[in-house]
C-alpha positions in Angstrom: 0.0 0.0 0.0 1.4 3.4 -0.8 2.1 5.8 2.0 -0.5 8.2 0.8 -3.3 5.8 1.9 -1.7 5.2 5.3 -0.7 8.7 6.3 -2.2 11.1 3.8 -0.2 14.1 2.5 -0.7 17.7 1.3 -1.7 16.8 -2.3 -5.1 16.3 -3.9 -6.2 13.0 -5.2 -7.9 9.9 -3.9 -5.6 7.5 -1.8 -7.9 4.5 -2.3 -6.4 3.8 -5.8 -2.8 3.4 -6.8 -1.9 3.2 -10.5 1.0 4.3 -12.6 1.6 4.1 -16.4 3.5 5.8 -19.1 0.9 5.7 -21.9 -1.4 8.7 -21.7 -5.1 8.0 -22.0 -5.4 10.4 -24.9 -3.0 8.1 -26.8 -4.8 4.8 -26.3 -5.8 3.0 -29.5 -8.9 1.0 -28.8 -8.7 -2.8 -28.8 -12.0 -3.6 -27.1 -15.3 -2.7 -28.7 -17.0 0.3 -27.3 -19.8 -0.6 -24.8 -21.3 2.8 -23.8 -19.4 5.6 -25.6 -19.8 6.3 -29.2 -16.8 6.9 -31.5 -17.6 10.6 -31.3 -17.7 10.4 -27.5 -14.3 8.7 -27.4 -12.8 11.2 -29.7 -14.1 14.1 -27.6 -12.7 12.4 -24.5 -9.3 12.1 -25.9 -9.2 15.6 -27.4 -10.8 17.7 -24.5 -10.3 15.5 -21.5 -13.9 14.8 -20.6 -17.0 13.1 -21.8 -20.7 13.0 -20.5 -22.5 9.7 -20.5 -26.3 10.3 -20.6 -28.5 8.4 -18.1 -25.8 6.2 -16.5 -28.2 5.4 -13.7 -32.0 5.2 -13.5 -34.3 7.9 -12.1 -35.1 5.5 -9.2 -31.4 5.4 -8.3 -31.2 9.1 -8.5 -34.2 9.6 -6.1 -32.9 6.9 -3.6 -29.5 8.6 -3.6 -30.7 12.1 -3.1 -33.2 11.0 -0.4 -30.2 9.4 1.4 -28.0 12.5 1.1 -30.6 14.8 2.7 -31.2 12.4 5.5 -27.4 11.9 6.1 -26.9 15.6 6.3 -29.9 15.9 8.6 -31.3 18.7 6.4 -34.9 19.1 5.3 -35.1 19.5 1.5 -38.3 21.6 1.9 -36.9 23.9 4.6 -34.0 26.1 3.4 -33.4 27.3 6.9 -31.8 23.9 7.7 -29.3 24.2 4.9 -27.1 27.1 6.0 -24.7 25.2 8.2 -20.9 24.9 8.2 -19.2 21.6 7.7 -19.0 19.4 10.8 -15.3 19.0 10.2 -13.3 21.4 8.1 -11.2 20.4 5.1 -7.4 20.7 5.1 -7.8 21.2 1.4 -9.2 24.7 2.0 -10.8 25.2 -1.4 -13.4 22.5 -0.6 -14.7 24.3 2.5 -18.3 25.4 1.7 -18.4 23.3 -1.5 -21.1 20.9 -0.2 -19.0 17.8 0.3 -21.0 15.0 2.1 -18.7 12.8 4.1 -20.4 9.5 3.2 -18.4 6.8 1.5 -19.8 3.3 2.1 -23.6 3.5 2.1 -25.6 1.0 0.1 -26.9 3.7 -2.3 -23.4 4.7 -3.2 -22.3 1.2 -3.8 -25.5 0.5 -5.9 -24.4 3.3 -8.2 -20.8 2.2 -8.4 -21.8 -1.4 -9.3 -24.3 -0.3 -12.0 -23.1 -2.1 -15.2 -23.5 1.0 -17.4 -21.3 3.0 -15.1 -18.6 0.3 -15.0 -18.8 -0.2 -18.8 -18.2 3.4 -19.4 -14.9 3.2 -17.6 -14.0 0.0 -19.5 -14.4 2.1 -22.7 -12.1 4.8 -21.2 -9.3 2.4 -20.0 -9.8 -0.3 -22.8 -9.6 -3.0 -20.2 -12.1 -4.8 -17.8 -10.0 -5.4 -14.6 -10.9 -2.2 -12.8 -11.2 -1.0 -9.2 -13.6 1.8 -8.2 -12.6 4.7 -6.1 -14.0 4.9 -2.6 -15.2 8.5 -2.6 -18.0 10.7 -1.3 -20.9 12.8 -2.5 -21.9 16.4 -2.8 -25.0 18.4 -1.7 -24.3 22.0 -2.6 -27.0 24.3 -1.5 -26.8 28.1 -2.2 -23.4 29.3 -1.2 -24.1 32.1 1.2 -24.1 32.8 4.9 -22.2 30.1 6.8 -21.6 28.4 3.4 -19.8 31.1 1.5 -17.8 29.5 -1.4 -16.3 31.1 -4.4 -15.4 28.1 -6.5 -12.0 26.9 -7.7 -10.0 25.4 -10.6 -7.2 22.9 -9.9 -5.6 19.6 -11.1 -5.6 16.4 -9.0 -2.3 15.5 -10.5 1.2 17.0 -10.4 1.4 18.6 -13.8 5.2 19.2 -13.6 6.1 15.5 -13.6 7.7 13.8 -16.5 6.3 11.4 -17.5 2.9 12.9 -16.6 0.6 11.0 -14.2 -2.2 8.9 -15.7 -5.6 8.8 -14.0 -9.3 9.5 -14.4 -12.1 10.9 -12.2 -15.8 11.0 -12.5 -18.9 12.9 -11.3 -22.4 11.3 -11.3 -25.1 14.0 -11.4 -27.9 13.4 -9.0 -29.7 16.7 -10.0 -29.9 18.8 -13.1 -27.2 21.5 -13.0 -27.1 25.0 -14.4 -24.6 27.9 -14.1 -26.8 29.2 -11.3 -26.9 26.0 -9.3 -23.2 25.4 -9.8 -21.4 22.1 -10.5 -18.5 20.9 -12.7 -16.4 23.5 -14.5 -13.1 23.0 -16.5 -10.8 24.4 -19.1 -11.0 21.9 -22.1 -8.8 24.0 -24.4 -6.0 23.9 -21.9 -6.2 20.1 -21.9 -6.2 20.1 -25.7 -3.2 22.3 -25.9 -1.5 21.0 -22.7 1.7 19.7 -24.2 2.5 23.0 -26.0 1.4 25.1 -23.1 3.6 23.3 -20.7 6.7 24.1 -22.8 6.3 27.8 -22.1 4.7 27.7 -18.7 6.8 29.2 -15.8 9.2 26.7 -14.2 8.1 27.8 -10.7 4.4 27.5 -11.3 2.0 25.8 -9.0 1.8 22.2 -10.2 -1.7 21.8 -8.8 -3.4 25.1 -9.7 -3.3 26.9 -13.1 -3.0 30.7 -13.2 -6.5 31.0 -14.8 -6.1 34.8 -15.5 -3.0 34.2 -17.6 -4.6 31.6 -19.9 -6.0 32.4 -23.3 -8.9 29.9 -22.8 -12.0 30.4 -20.8 -13.3 28.3 -17.9 -16.4 26.4 -19.1 -19.4 25.2 -17.1 -20.6 21.7 -18.1 -24.3 21.3 -17.7 -25.6 17.9 -16.7 -28.9 16.2 -16.0 -29.8 13.9 -13.1 -28.4 10.5 -13.9 -25.6 11.6 -16.2 -22.0 10.6 -15.6 -19.1 12.9 -16.5 -15.7 11.2 -16.8 -12.6 13.4 -16.9 -8.9 13.1 -17.2 -6.9 14.1 -14.1 -4.8 16.4 -16.4 -7.9 18.4 -17.2 -8.0 21.5 -15.0 -11.3 21.4 -13.3 -13.3 22.4 -10.2 -16.6 23.3 -8.7 -18.6 26.4 -9.8 -20.4 28.0 -6.8 -24.1 27.9 -6.3 -25.3 31.5 -6.8 -29.0 30.7 -6.9 -31.6 31.4 -4.2 -33.1 27.9 -4.0 -31.4 25.4 -6.3 -29.4 22.5 -4.9 -26.7 20.6 -6.8 -26.3 16.9 -5.8 -23.7 14.5 -7.1 -21.6 11.5 -6.3 -17.9 11.1 -7.2 -17.1 7.8 -9.0 -13.9 6.8 -10.8 -12.2 3.6 -11.8 -8.6 2.7 -12.5 -6.9 -0.6 -13.3 -7.1 -3.0 -10.4 -3.8 -3.3 -8.4 -4.4 -6.8 -7.1 -0.7 -7.3 -6.3 -0.8 -4.5 -3.7 -2.0 -6.6 -0.7 -1.9 -3.7 1.8 -3.9 -1.4 -0.4 -6.4 -4.1 -1.3 -6.9 -5.0 2.4 -7.4 -1.3 3.3 -10.1 -1.0 0.6 -11.9 -4.1 1.8 -11.7 -3.1 5.4 -13.0 0.4 4.7 -16.1 -1.2 3.0 -16.6 -3.8 5.7 -16.2 -1.3 8.6 -17.9 1.6 6.9 -14.9 3.9 7.2 -13.8 6.9 5.2 -10.5 6.7 3.3 -7.5 8.2 5.1 -6.1 11.2 3.4 -5.6 14.9 3.1 -8.8 15.7 1.3 -11.1 13.3 3.1 -11.9 14.3 6.7 -14.8 11.9 7.3 -17.9 12.3 9.3 -17.2 13.0 13.0 -20.6 11.5 14.0 -19.5 8.2 12.4 -23.1 7.6 11.2 -22.1 5.1 8.5 -20.6 2.9 11.2 -23.3 3.5 13.8 -26.5 3.7 11.8 -26.1 1.7 8.6 -25.1 -1.9 7.7 -22.2 -2.9 5.5 -23.3 -2.5 1.8 -24.3 -5.7 -0.1 -22.2 -6.2 -3.2 -23.0 -7.9 -6.5 -20.4 -10.1 -8.1 -19.3 -7.0 -10.1 -19.2 -5.0 -6.9 -16.9 -7.6 -5.2 -14.5 -7.3 -8.1 -14.4 -3.5 -8.4 -13.8 -3.3 -4.6 -11.0 -6.0 -4.6 -12.9 -8.5 -2.5 -12.9 -10.9 -5.4 -10.2 -11.4 -8.1 -10.7 -10.4 -11.7 -8.8 -13.4 -13.0 
C-alpha cells in the first residue's frame, strides 16, 4: 500500500487507488469494442479530456441517492433554513470548504451506483480493459453558497502537472440533480487540456503544479451542464473544479465515482479497501476528513455487493 493511503499528505487525489503508467489515456488506440461511448464520444474524451454519458443510472437510483444524502446531512429539502450550516469538520484542502461535500463513502446507495453495469462499462471504454477497481469516494449536496456556506469556486488539477512522464488517472462525477450555471457544478478548461503539451513548454518553471493561473490563460473556464443520472468522466490532467451555487433555492447533488486498473498485487492497499467497506470507514487522506458522527458505522449496515461489486472493490479477483 502506498504511504498516501496510510498517512495522507498535502496533495489532492484519492488514496484508495494506486496506478502508474507511461501511456497517456489520450494516446490509447482501442482494442476492445465500445460498450457505452460512441466513436464521437471517445474522440471528444481524448481531445478535450472529458465526456458525458447520458443516463448512466436510473431515475429511481437518483431519487434513492438524493433522499439518502438529505437524511445523512440531517437537512430538510423543503426547509432552506436547515441548509445554511458549516461543515461538521473542516477540510485541510481549503478550497473545498463550503463546497457541499457530504462525508459518506460506504452506504448501500453509493455502492449500488458504483456497481451499476452501465457506469462500469463506461470506464471500461475509457481504459480499454475490464479489470478495474472503483474509487471509494463521497458525494456532494451543494445548497446556495451564502451565509455560513460562503464558497467562491475553484479550478485545480488532481495530478502534479510538472512531472515527466505525466501522471495517468481519471475521475468522475455522477449527477444526482440537473445543473445550471446558477446551481453550480462541474467546470473545467477543455482547451488547456487540448493544448497542454505545447502550453507546458512555455509555462513558468516555478508555477503551482496543482493550480493553473487562470487569469494568464487564453482559454475560458467552461461550465458543463448535466442532467440527473448523467455521468461525467474526466482526465486528471484536465484543469477542473466546482462552480459556486449562486441561486436562491437550487441544490446541486452529485456522487464522485472513478475507476482505475485493479492493483491486485498490492496486498496492503487491497486490504485497506476491503476493510473500509466492511467497517464503513472513510479513506484516510488529506482531502477526506470523514464524518465526526460516524453515522455510517453506527446507523447503517455494510453494503451488499453484487459479483461485479466484489471485483471492483477488490474482495474478489478479476482473474
